[in-house]
C-alpha positions as CSV (number, residue, x, y, z in Angstrom):
1,X,0.0,0.1,0.1
2,X,2.8,2.5,0.9
3,X,4.8,2.0,-2.3
4,X,1.7,2.0,-4.2
5,X,0.9,5.4,-2.7
6,X,4.2,6.8,-3.3
7,X,4.1,5.6,-7.1
8,X,0.6,7.4,-7.4
9,X,2.0,10.7,-5.8
10,X,4.7,10.7,-8.3
11,X,2.7,9.9,-11.3
12,X,0.0,12.3,-10.3
13,X,2.5,15.3,-9.8
14,X,4.5,14.2,-13.1
15,X,1.2,14.2,-14.7
16,X,0.3,17.4,-13.5
17,X,3.6,18.8,-14.6
18,X,3.2,17.5,-18.2
19,X,-0.4,19.0,-18.3
20,X,0.7,22.6,-17.5
21,X,3.7,22.3,-19.7
22,X,1.4,21.7,-22.9
23,X,0.1,25.1,-23.2
24,X,1.9,28.3,-21.5
25,X,-1.3,30.0,-21.5
26,X,-4.0,27.6,-20.8
27,X,-4.3,24.4,-18.5
28,X,-6.6,21.7,-19.2
29,X,-8.5,22.0,-15.7
30,X,-10.5,18.9,-16.4
31,X,-7.7,16.4,-16.3
32,X,-5.3,18.8,-14.0
33,X,-7.6,18.8,-10.8
34,X,-8.2,15.2,-10.8
35,X,-4.6,14.3,-10.9
36,X,-3.8,16.8,-8.1
37,X,-6.6,15.3,-6.0
38,X,-5.1,11.8,-6.5
39,X,-1.6,13.0,-6.0
40,X,-2.6,14.7,-2.5
41,X,-4.8,11.9,-1.4
42,X,-2.0,9.5,-2.3
43,X,0.5,11.6,-0.3
44,X,-2.0,11.6,2.8
45,X,-2.1,7.6,2.4
46,X,1.6,7.5,2.2
47,X,2.3,9.7,5.4
48,X,-0.3,7.6,7.3
49,X,1.2,4.3,6.3
50,X,4.6,5.4,7.3
51,X,3.4,6.5,10.6
52,X,1.6,3.2,11.1
53,X,4.7,1.4,10.4
54,X,6.7,3.4,12.6
55,X,4.3,2.9,15.4
56,X,4.7,-0.8,15.3
57,X,6.4,-2.0,18.7
58,X,9.0,-3.9,16.9
59,X,10.0,-1.1,14.9
60,X,10.0,1.3,17.9
61,X,12.3,-1.1,20.0
62,X,14.6,-1.9,17.0
63,X,14.8,2.0,16.1
64,X,15.2,2.8,20.0
65,X,18.3,0.6,19.8
66,X,19.7,2.0,16.6
67,X,19.4,5.5,18.1
68,X,21.0,4.6,21.3
69,X,23.8,2.7,19.7
70,X,24.4,5.4,17.0
71,X,24.6,8.2,19.7
72,X,27.0,6.3,21.8
73,X,29.1,5.6,18.9
74,X,29.2,9.3,17.8
75,X,29.9,10.5,21.1
76,X,32.7,7.9,21.8
77,X,34.3,8.7,18.4
78,X,34.0,12.3,19.0
79,X,35.6,12.0,22.5
80,X,38.6,10.1,20.8
81,X,38.6,12.7,17.8
82,X,38.9,15.6,20.4
83,X,41.9,14.0,22.1
84,X,43.7,13.6,18.7
85,X,42.4,16.6,16.6
86,X,45.6,18.7,17.0
87,X,47.4,15.7,15.4
88,X,45.0,15.0,12.5
89,X,46.1,17.2,9.4
90,X,43.5,19.8,8.7
91,X,42.8,18.5,5.1
92,X,42.5,15.0,6.1
93,X,39.9,15.6,8.9
94,X,37.1,15.6,6.2
95,X,38.0,12.2,5.4
96,X,38.4,11.4,9.2
97,X,34.6,12.9,9.6
98,X,33.2,10.6,6.6
99,X,34.9,7.4,8.0
100,X,33.8,7.9,11.7
101,X,30.3,9.5,11.6
102,X,28.5,8.9,8.3
103,X,27.1,5.6,9.0
104,X,25.9,6.6,12.5
105,X,24.4,9.9,11.5
106,X,22.3,8.3,8.9
107,X,21.2,5.3,10.7
108,X,20.0,7.8,13.8
109,X,18.4,10.0,11.0
110,X,16.5,7.2,9.5
111,X,15.4,5.8,13.0
112,X,14.4,9.4,14.6
113,X,10.7,9.6,13.8
114,X,10.1,6.7,16.3
115,X,11.2,9.3,19.0
116,X,7.9,10.9,18.7
117,X,6.0,7.5,19.6
118,X,8.5,6.5,22.1
119,X,9.0,9.7,24.0
120,X,6.6,12.5,22.8
121,X,7.0,15.4,20.6
122,X,8.6,17.8,23.2
123,X,11.5,15.2,24.0
124,X,11.8,14.4,20.3
125,X,12.2,18.3,19.9
126,X,15.1,18.7,22.6
127,X,16.8,15.8,21.6
128,X,16.8,16.6,17.9
129,X,17.5,20.1,18.5
130,X,21.0,19.2,20.1
131,X,21.7,16.4,17.5
132,X,20.8,18.9,14.6
133,X,23.3,21.4,16.1
134,X,26.1,18.8,16.5
135,X,25.4,17.7,12.8
136,X,25.7,21.1,11.8
137,X,29.0,21.3,13.7
138,X,30.2,18.2,12.2
139,X,29.5,19.6,8.7
140,X,31.3,22.7,9.4
141,X,34.5,20.7,10.2
142,X,34.3,19.0,7.1
143,X,34.0,22.2,5.2
144,X,36.6,24.0,7.3
145,X,38.8,20.9,6.7
146,X,38.5,21.3,2.9
147,X,39.3,24.9,2.9
148,X,42.1,24.5,5.3
149,X,40.6,26.5,8.2
150,X,42.8,25.0,11.1
151,X,41.4,27.0,14.1
152,X,37.7,26.4,12.8
153,X,38.5,22.6,12.6
154,X,39.6,22.4,16.1
155,X,37.1,24.6,17.6
156,X,34.0,22.9,15.9
157,X,35.1,19.4,17.0
158,X,34.8,20.6,20.6
159,X,31.4,22.2,19.9
160,X,30.2,19.0,18.0
161,X,31.1,17.1,21.1
162,X,29.3,19.1,23.7
163,X,26.1,19.1,21.5
164,X,26.1,15.3,20.9
165,X,27.0,14.5,24.6
166,X,23.9,16.8,25.4
167,X,21.7,15.0,22.8
168,X,22.8,11.7,24.5
169,X,22.0,13.0,28.0
170,X,18.5,14.1,26.7
171,X,18.0,10.8,24.8
172,X,19.1,8.7,28.1
173,X,16.7,10.8,30.4
174,X,13.8,10.2,28.0
175,X,14.7,6.6,27.9
176,X,14.3,6.3,31.8
177,X,11.4,8.5,31.7
178,X,9.7,6.2,29.3
179,X,10.6,3.0,31.0
180,X,9.4,4.2,34.5
């Protein structure tokens, strides 16, 4: 159902784009409006099915474990990187970032919607605020490394570490509160 809805969204909006490109002054509303209705209804169904799958208890527990492990890995690796950041050549830091953090950042991001169901929307927002800030700092490290800004690389390793530690504290606190 989810894949069919997604396919219908794509087809409806491609069809709508095609219809509007046929004539720059006139749109065939007889076909355009039903296509857009199909597209919006399909998008709604896709979102509903995605949320239903995310709310399943097995998925929630699996995603909780993925998020916890990913955050632990990120914090552990950032601590290690912080201890040796001045020994990593500036231009090589971007490769270290990719090697150390890419998989865990992607896994956490893929599982993050389960936090809404596990901990509530406010806890989700609190955790994601710190996580997103840490992720932005990691991206900043990567960019500064590419551009050769030594001081910025060193500064943002520390800032990213602080943000991810805060995200981990918030996540651990939310887990304890949800278990109680």
